[in-house]
PDB file as gemmi writes it, atoms N, CA and C in Angstrom:
CRYST1    1.000    1.000    1.000  90.00  90.00  90.00 P 1                      
ATOM      1  N   MET A   1       0.842  -1.170   0.000  1.00  0.00           N  
ATOM      2  CA  MET A   1       0.000   0.000   0.000  1.00  0.00           C  
ATOM      3  C   MET A   1       0.891   1.238   0.000  1.00  0.00           C  
ATOM      4  N   VAL A   2       0.480   2.241  -0.691  1.00  0.00           N  
ATOM      5  CA  VAL A   2       1.217   3.503  -0.766  1.00  0.00           C  
ATOM      6  C   VAL A   2       0.990   4.281   0.520  1.00  0.00           C  
ATOM      7  N   ARG A   3       2.071   4.820   1.056  1.00  0.00           N  
ATOM      8  CA  ARG A   3       1.944   5.624   2.273  1.00  0.00           C  
ATOM      9  C   ARG A   3       1.021   6.809   2.023  1.00  0.00           C  
ATOM     10  N   GLY A   4       0.260   7.140   3.031  1.00  0.00           N  
ATOM     11  CA  GLY A   4      -0.627   8.281   2.916  1.00  0.00           C  
ATOM     12  C   GLY A   4      -2.013   7.915   2.407  1.00  0.00           C  
ATOM     13  N   THR A   5      -2.172   6.695   1.931  1.00  0.00           N  
ATOM     14  CA  THR A   5      -3.500   6.247   1.517  1.00  0.00           C  
ATOM     15  C   THR A   5      -3.945   5.156   2.468  1.00  0.00           C  
ATOM     16  N   THR A   6      -5.220   4.996   2.566  1.00  0.00           N  
ATOM     17  CA  THR A   6      -5.735   3.934   3.414  1.00  0.00           C  
ATOM     18  C   THR A   6      -6.491   2.934   2.568  1.00  0.00           C  
ATOM     19  N   SER A   7      -6.399   1.705   2.974  1.00  0.00           N  
ATOM     20  CA  SER A   7      -7.092   0.630   2.275  1.00  0.00           C  
ATOM     21  C   SER A   7      -8.596   0.790   2.474  1.00  0.00           C  
ATOM     22  N   PRO A   8      -9.371   0.580   1.413  1.00  0.00           N  
ATOM     23  CA  PRO A   8     -10.817   0.650   1.582  1.00  0.00           C  
ATOM     24  C   PRO A   8     -11.347  -0.518   2.422  1.00  0.00           C  
ATOM     25  N   VAL A   9     -10.516  -1.548   2.566  1.00  0.00           N  
ATOM     26  CA  VAL A   9     -10.905  -2.723   3.334  1.00  0.00           C  
ATOM     27  C   VAL A   9      -9.867  -2.917   4.433  1.00  0.00           C  
ATOM     28  N   LYS A  10     -10.315  -3.047   5.653  1.00  0.00           N  
ATOM     29  CA  LYS A  10      -9.400  -3.207   6.787  1.00  0.00           C  
ATOM     30  C   LYS A  10      -9.173  -4.693   7.065  1.00  0.00           C  
ATOM     31  N   ASP A  11      -8.777  -5.419   6.051  1.00  0.00           N  
ATOM     32  CA  ASP A  11      -8.564  -6.853   6.160  1.00  0.00           C  
ATOM     33  C   ASP A  11      -7.095  -7.139   5.876  1.00  0.00           C  
ATOM     34  N   LYS A  12      -6.471  -7.990   6.666  1.00  0.00           N  
ATOM     35  CA  LYS A  12      -5.041  -8.246   6.507  1.00  0.00           C  
ATOM     36  C   LYS A  12      -4.709  -8.908   5.174  1.00  0.00           C  
ATOM     37  N   ASN A  13      -5.673  -9.506   4.515  1.00  0.00           N  
ATOM     38  CA  ASN A  13      -5.428 -10.167   3.235  1.00  0.00           C  
ATOM     39  C   ASN A  13      -5.748  -9.289   2.030  1.00  0.00           C  
ATOM     40  N   TYR A  14      -6.184  -8.065   2.269  1.00  0.00           N  
ATOM     41  CA  TYR A  14      -6.584  -7.192   1.164  1.00  0.00           C  
ATOM     42  C   TYR A  14      -5.446  -6.978   0.169  1.00  0.00           C  
ATOM     43  N   ASP A  15      -4.252  -6.645   0.651  1.00  0.00           N  
ATOM     44  CA  ASP A  15      -3.126  -6.397  -0.251  1.00  0.00           C  
ATOM     45  C   ASP A  15      -2.767  -7.646  -1.042  1.00  0.00           C  
ATOM     46  N   LEU A  16      -2.834  -8.800  -0.399  1.00  0.00           N  
ATOM     47  CA  LEU A  16      -2.557 -10.063  -1.094  1.00  0.00           C  
ATOM     48  C   LEU A  16      -3.560 -10.283  -2.213  1.00  0.00           C  
ATOM     49  N   ILE A  17      -4.823 -10.093  -1.935  1.00  0.00           N  
ATOM     50  CA  ILE A  17      -5.868 -10.282  -2.941  1.00  0.00           C  
ATOM     51  C   ILE A  17      -5.697  -9.301  -4.091  1.00  0.00           C  
ATOM     52  N   HIS A  18      -5.392  -8.057  -3.768  1.00  0.00           N  
ATOM     53  CA  HIS A  18      -5.215  -7.040  -4.803  1.00  0.00           C  
ATOM     54  C   HIS A  18      -3.996  -7.353  -5.673  1.00  0.00           C  
ATOM     55  N   ALA A  19      -2.883  -7.732  -5.064  1.00  0.00           N  
ATOM     56  CA  ALA A  19      -1.679  -8.076  -5.827  1.00  0.00           C  
ATOM     57  C   ALA A  19      -1.922  -9.309  -6.695  1.00  0.00           C  
ATOM     58  N   LEU A  20      -2.665 -10.270  -6.174  1.00  0.00           N  
ATOM     59  CA  LEU A  20      -3.021 -11.460  -6.945  1.00  0.00           C  
ATOM     60  C   LEU A  20      -3.844 -11.079  -8.162  1.00  0.00           C  
ATOM     61  N   GLN A  21      -4.826 -10.233  -7.969  1.00  0.00           N  
ATOM     62  CA  GLN A  21      -5.676  -9.785  -9.077  1.00  0.00           C  
ATOM     63  C   GLN A  21      -4.842  -9.060 -10.128  1.00  0.00           C  
ATOM     64  N   MET A  22      -3.913  -8.220  -9.687  1.00  0.00           N  
ATOM     65  CA  MET A  22      -3.080  -7.472 -10.624  1.00  0.00           C  
ATOM     66  C   MET A  22      -2.174  -8.412 -11.429  1.00  0.00           C  
ATOM     67  N   SER A  23      -1.590  -9.403 -10.770  1.00  0.00           N  
ATOM     68  CA  SER A  23      -0.735 -10.362 -11.474  1.00  0.00           C  
ATOM     69  C   SER A  23      -1.512 -11.097 -12.546  1.00  0.00           C  
ATOM     70  N   LEU A  24      -2.702 -11.568 -12.209  1.00  0.00           N  
ATOM     71  CA  LEU A  24      -3.507 -12.306 -13.170  1.00  0.00           C  
ATOM     72  C   LEU A  24      -4.008 -11.406 -14.294  1.00  0.00           C  
ATOM     73  N   GLN A  25      -4.309 -10.151 -13.972  1.00  0.00           N  
ATOM     74  CA  GLN A  25      -4.728  -9.207 -15.007  1.00  0.00           C  
ATOM     75  C   GLN A  25      -3.581  -8.942 -15.980  1.00  0.00           C  
ATOM     76  N   HIS A  26      -2.362  -8.839 -15.470  1.00  0.00           N  
ATOM     77  CA  HIS A  26      -1.213  -8.618 -16.341  1.00  0.00           C  
ATOM     78  C   HIS A  26      -0.982  -9.799 -17.270  1.00  0.00           C  
ATOM     79  N   VAL A  27      -1.202 -11.022 -16.779  1.00  0.00           N  
ATOM     80  CA  VAL A  27      -1.081 -12.203 -17.648  1.00  0.00           C  
ATOM     81  C   VAL A  27      -2.010 -12.042 -18.837  1.00  0.00           C  
ATOM     82  N   TRP A  28      -3.227 -11.644 -18.577  1.00  0.00           N  
ATOM     83  CA  TRP A  28      -4.233 -11.478 -19.625  1.00  0.00           C  
ATOM     84  C   TRP A  28      -3.863 -10.320 -20.557  1.00  0.00           C  
ATOM     85  N   GLN A  29      -3.462  -9.175 -20.011  1.00  0.00           N  
ATOM     86  CA  GLN A  29      -3.128  -8.006 -20.824  1.00  0.00           C  
ATOM     87  C   GLN A  29      -1.917  -8.243 -21.713  1.00  0.00           C  
ATOM     88  N   LEU A  30      -0.965  -8.994 -21.217  1.00  0.00           N  
ATOM     89  CA  LEU A  30       0.243  -9.243 -21.995  1.00  0.00           C  
ATOM     90  C   LEU A  30      -0.041 -10.056 -23.264  1.00  0.00           C  
ATOM     91  N   GLU A  31      -1.145 -10.771 -23.297  1.00  0.00           N  
ATOM     92  CA  GLU A  31      -1.530 -11.482 -24.526  1.00  0.00           C  
ATOM     93  C   GLU A  31      -1.641 -10.506 -25.693  1.00  0.00           C  
ATOM     94  N   THR A  32      -2.222  -9.340 -25.454  1.00  0.00           N  
ATOM     95  CA  THR A  32      -2.361  -8.323 -26.494  1.00  0.00           C  
ATOM     96  C   THR A  32      -0.991  -7.834 -26.939  1.00  0.00           C  
ATOM     97  N   TYR A  33      -0.115  -7.565 -25.985  1.00  0.00           N  
ATOM     98  CA  TYR A  33       1.215  -7.061 -26.322  1.00  0.00           C  
ATOM     99  C   TYR A  33       2.014  -8.102 -27.102  1.00  0.00           C  
ATOM    100  N   ILE A  34       1.887  -9.366 -26.716  1.00  0.00           N  
ATOM    101  CA  ILE A  34       2.572 -10.448 -27.428  1.00  0.00           C  
ATOM    102  C   ILE A  34       2.059 -10.538 -28.862  1.00  0.00           C  
ATOM    103  N   ALA A  35       0.745 -10.482 -29.013  1.00  0.00           N  
ATOM    104  CA  ALA A  35       0.157 -10.554 -30.360  1.00  0.00           C  
ATOM    105  C   ALA A  35       0.603  -9.373 -31.215  1.00  0.00           C  
ATOM    106  N   ASP A  36       0.650  -8.185 -30.626  1.00  0.00           N  
ATOM    107  CA  ASP A  36       1.103  -6.999 -31.360  1.00  0.00           C  
ATOM    108  C   ASP A  36       2.552  -7.162 -31.812  1.00  0.00           C  
ATOM    109  N   ALA A  37       3.422  -7.604 -30.905  1.00  0.00           N  
ATOM    110  CA  ALA A  37       4.838  -7.778 -31.253  1.00  0.00           C  
ATOM    111  C   ALA A  37       5.001  -8.862 -32.311  1.00  0.00           C  
ATOM    112  N   ASP A  38       4.268  -9.960 -32.169  1.00  0.00           N  
ATOM    113  CA  ASP A  38       4.323 -11.029 -33.170  1.00  0.00           C  
ATOM    114  C   ASP A  38       3.859 -10.524 -34.533  1.00  0.00           C  
ATOM    115  N   ALA A  39       2.790  -9.733 -34.544  1.00  0.00           N  
ATOM    116  CA  ALA A  39       2.258  -9.205 -35.804  1.00  0.00           C  
ATOM    117  C   ALA A  39       3.259  -8.287 -36.489  1.00  0.00           C  
ATOM    118  N   GLN A  40       4.090  -7.626 -35.699  1.00  0.00           N  
ATOM    119  CA  GLN A  40       5.115  -6.731 -36.253  1.00  0.00           C  
ATOM    120  C   GLN A  40       6.428  -7.465 -36.544  1.00  0.00           C  
ATOM    121  N   GLY A  41       6.442  -8.768 -36.243  1.00  0.00           N  
ATOM    122  CA  GLY A  41       7.648  -9.563 -36.485  1.00  0.00           C  
ATOM    123  C   GLY A  41       8.765  -9.306 -35.488  1.00  0.00           C  
ATOM    124  N   ASP A  42       8.431  -8.746 -34.338  1.00  0.00           N  
ATOM    125  CA  ASP A  42       9.430  -8.413 -33.324  1.00  0.00           C  
ATOM    126  C   ASP A  42       9.510  -9.552 -32.302  1.00  0.00           C  
ATOM    127  N   THR A  43      10.266 -10.572 -32.645  1.00  0.00           N  
ATOM    128  CA  THR A  43      10.395 -11.754 -31.795  1.00  0.00           C  
ATOM    129  C   THR A  43      11.039 -11.426 -30.455  1.00  0.00           C  
ATOM    130  N   GLU A  44      12.033 -10.541 -30.480  1.00  0.00           N  
ATOM    131  CA  GLU A  44      12.717 -10.167 -29.239  1.00  0.00           C  
ATOM    132  C   GLU A  44      11.727  -9.579 -28.233  1.00  0.00           C  
ATOM    133  N   LEU A  45      10.903  -8.638 -28.690  1.00  0.00           N  
ATOM    134  CA  LEU A  45       9.929  -8.011 -27.803  1.00  0.00           C  
ATOM    135  C   LEU A  45       8.858  -9.002 -27.372  1.00  0.00           C  
ATOM    136  N   ALA A  46       8.371  -9.813 -28.307  1.00  0.00           N  
ATOM    137  CA  ALA A  46       7.352 -10.814 -27.970  1.00  0.00           C  
ATOM    138  C   ALA A  46       7.873 -11.779 -26.906  1.00  0.00           C  
ATOM    139  N   ASN A  47       9.120 -12.194 -27.041  1.00  0.00           N  
ATOM    140  CA  ASN A  47       9.700 -13.115 -26.052  1.00  0.00           C  
ATOM    141  C   ASN A  47       9.870 -12.449 -24.697  1.00  0.00           C  
ATOM    142  N   TRP A  48      10.202 -11.149 -24.701  1.00  0.00           N  
ATOM    143  CA  TRP A  48      10.311 -10.423 -23.439  1.00  0.00           C  
ATOM    144  C   TRP A  48       8.951 -10.336 -22.757  1.00  0.00           C  
ATOM    145  N   PHE A  49       7.905 -10.041 -23.548  1.00  0.00           N  
ATOM    146  CA  PHE A  49       6.558 -10.016 -22.988  1.00  0.00           C  
ATOM    147  C   PHE A  49       6.159 -11.394 -22.463  1.00  0.00           C  
ATOM    148  N   ARG A  50       6.544 -12.445 -23.171  1.00  0.00           N  
ATOM    149  CA  ARG A  50       6.240 -13.810 -22.701  1.00  0.00           C  
ATOM    150  C   ARG A  50       6.927 -14.102 -21.369  1.00  0.00           C  
ATOM    151  N   ALA A  51       8.170 -13.641 -21.229  1.00  0.00           N  
ATOM    152  CA  ALA A  51       8.889 -13.841 -19.966  1.00  0.00           C  
ATOM    153  C   ALA A  51       8.184 -13.090 -18.832  1.00  0.00           C  
ATOM    154  N   MET A  52       7.746 -11.863 -19.115  1.00  0.00           N  
ATOM    155  CA  MET A  52       6.990 -11.104 -18.119  1.00  0.00           C  
ATOM    156  C   MET A  52       5.695 -11.830 -17.761  1.00  0.00           C  
ATOM    157  N   GLN A  53       5.029 -12.343 -18.781  1.00  0.00           N  
ATOM    158  CA  GLN A  53       3.775 -13.057 -18.568  1.00  0.00           C  
ATOM    159  C   GLN A  53       4.014 -14.283 -17.696  1.00  0.00           C  
ATOM    160  N   ASP A  54       5.093 -15.003 -17.968  1.00  0.00           N  
ATOM    161  CA  ASP A  54       5.413 -16.193 -17.178  1.00  0.00           C  
ATOM    162  C   ASP A  54       5.678 -15.819 -15.724  1.00  0.00           C  
ATOM    163  N   ASN A  55       6.413 -14.722 -15.508  1.00  0.00           N  
ATOM    164  CA  ASN A  55       6.669 -14.267 -14.132  1.00  0.00           C  
ATOM    165  C   ASN A  55       5.374 -13.901 -13.413  1.00  0.00           C  
ATOM    166  N   ASN A  56       4.474 -13.217 -14.113  1.00  0.00           N  
ATOM    167  CA  ASN A  56       3.188 -12.852 -13.518  1.00  0.00           C  
ATOM    168  C   ASN A  56       2.336 -14.086 -13.252  1.00  0.00           C  
ATOM    169  N   ARG A  57       2.404 -15.053 -14.147  1.00  0.00           N  
ATOM    170  CA  ARG A  57       1.645 -16.300 -13.947  1.00  0.00           C  
ATOM    171  C   ARG A  57       2.158 -17.026 -12.703  1.00  0.00           C  
ATOM    172  N   LYS A  58       3.490 -17.095 -12.552  1.00  0.00           N  
ATOM    173  CA  LYS A  58       4.078 -17.744 -11.372  1.00  0.00           C  
ATOM    174  C   LYS A  58       3.680 -17.007 -10.094  1.00  0.00           C  
ATOM    175  N   ALA A  59       3.754 -15.669 -10.139  1.00  0.00           N  
ATOM    176  CA  ALA A  59       3.364 -14.878  -8.969  1.00  0.00           C  
ATOM    177  C   ALA A  59       1.886 -15.101  -8.644  1.00  0.00           C  
ATOM    178  N   GLY A  60       1.059 -15.178  -9.678  1.00  0.00           N  
ATOM    179  CA  GLY A  60      -0.365 -15.430  -9.472  1.00  0.00           C  
ATOM    180  C   GLY A  60      -0.603 -16.785  -8.831  1.00  0.00           C  
ATOM    181  N   ASP A  61       0.110 -17.805  -9.315  1.00  0.00           N  
ATOM    182  CA  ASP A  61      -0.032 -19.144  -8.738  1.00  0.00           C  
ATOM    183  C   ASP A  61       0.413 -19.163  -7.276  1.00  0.00           C  
ATOM    184  N   GLN A  62       1.529 -18.489  -6.990  1.00  0.00           N  
ATOM    185  CA  GLN A  62       2.007 -18.420  -5.606  1.00  0.00           C  
ATOM    186  C   GLN A  62       1.011 -17.671  -4.722  1.00  0.00           C  
ATOM    187  N   GLY A  63       0.470 -16.586  -5.243  1.00  0.00           N  
ATOM    188  CA  GLY A  63      -0.506 -15.812  -4.488  1.00  0.00           C  
ATOM    189  C   GLY A  63      -1.768 -16.616  -4.199  1.00  0.00           C  
ATOM    190  N   LYS A  64      -2.228 -17.385  -5.198  1.00  0.00           N  
ATOM    191  CA  LYS A  64      -3.419 -18.221  -4.983  1.00  0.00           C  
ATOM    192  C   LYS A  64      -3.164 -19.256  -3.899  1.00  0.00           C  
ATOM    193  N   GLN A  65      -1.983 -19.876  -3.926  1.00  0.00           N  
ATOM    194  CA  GLN A  65      -1.647 -20.875  -2.911  1.00  0.00           C  
ATOM    195  C   GLN A  65      -1.576 -20.244  -1.520  1.00  0.00           C  
ATOM    196  N   MET A  66      -0.943 -19.067  -1.453  1.00  0.00           N  
ATOM    197  CA  MET A  66      -0.821 -18.380  -0.175  1.00  0.00           C  
ATOM    198  C   MET A  66      -2.190 -17.987   0.366  1.00  0.00           C  
ATOM    199  N   LEU A  67      -3.047 -17.454  -0.499  1.00  0.00           N  
ATOM    200  CA  LEU A  67      -4.378 -17.051  -0.069  1.00  0.00           C  
ATOM    201  C   LEU A  67      -5.187 -18.259   0.386  1.00  0.00           C  
ATOM    202  N   MET A  68      -5.094 -19.356  -0.362  1.00  0.00           N  
ATOM    203  CA  MET A  68      -5.827 -20.560   0.013  1.00  0.00           C  
ATOM    204  C   MET A  68      -5.390 -21.066   1.393  1.00  0.00           C  
ATOM    205  N   ALA A  69      -4.084 -21.099   1.610  1.00  0.00           N  
ATOM    206  CA  ALA A  69      -3.564 -21.567   2.903  1.00  0.00           C  
ATOM    207  C   ALA A  69      -4.024 -20.658   4.027  1.00  0.00           C  
ATOM    208  N   ARG A  70      -3.979 -19.354   3.802  1.00  0.00           N  
ATOM    209  CA  ARG A  70      -4.416 -18.408   4.840  1.00  0.00           C  
ATOM    210  C   ARG A  70      -5.903 -18.566   5.137  1.00  0.00           C  
ATOM    211  N   MET A  71      -6.707 -18.734   4.121  1.00  0.00           N  
ATOM    212  CA  MET A  71      -8.145 -18.878   4.333  1.00  0.00           C  
ATOM    213  C   MET A  71      -8.461 -20.181   5.067  1.00  0.00           C  
ATOM    214  N   GLN A  72      -7.742 -21.232   4.741  1.00  0.00           N  
ATOM    215  CA  GLN A  72      -7.949 -22.510   5.443  1.00  0.00           C  
ATOM    216  C   GLN A  72      -7.571 -22.391   6.907  1.00  0.00           C  
ATOM    217  N   ARG A  73      -6.450 -21.726   7.185  1.00  0.00           N  
ATOM    218  CA  ARG A  73      -6.036 -21.551   8.596  1.00  0.00           C  
ATOM    219  C   ARG A  73      -7.060 -20.730   9.373  1.00  0.00           C  
ATOM    220  N   GLU A  74      -7.579 -19.696   8.728  1.00  0.00           N  
ATOM    221  CA  GLU A  74      -8.539 -18.813   9.408  1.00  0.00           C  
ATOM    222  C   GLU A  74      -9.894 -19.481   9.612  1.00  0.00           C  
ATOM    223  N   ASN A  75     -10.241 -20.378   8.713  1.00  0.00           N  
ATOM    224  CA  ASN A  75     -11.558 -21.018   8.789  1.00  0.00           C  
ATOM    225  C   ASN A  75     -11.506 -22.410   9.400  1.00  0.00           C  
ATOM    226  N   GLY A  76     -10.366 -22.789   9.923  1.00  0.00           N  
ATOM    227  CA  GLY A  76     -10.219 -24.056  10.616  1.00  0.00           C  
ATOM    228  C   GLY A  76     -10.128 -25.172   9.708  1.00  0.00           C  
TER     229      GLY A  76                                                      
END                                                                             
């Protein structure tokens, strides 16, 4: 969270959920960038976008696992 702003939700998992959503949204958005680079024949850029997409996908998977574990612990 950025200093000076307050979370609209006072839940300890809010930042995790928001970061997870952002990671997964970036995976989806990067599809457009990859297609654009491929259409222009820019393999270097397309591969860089794919690497970014893979990193976001991994972060999303880790975030989902972390959130699931936290929810299970909280709900018994």
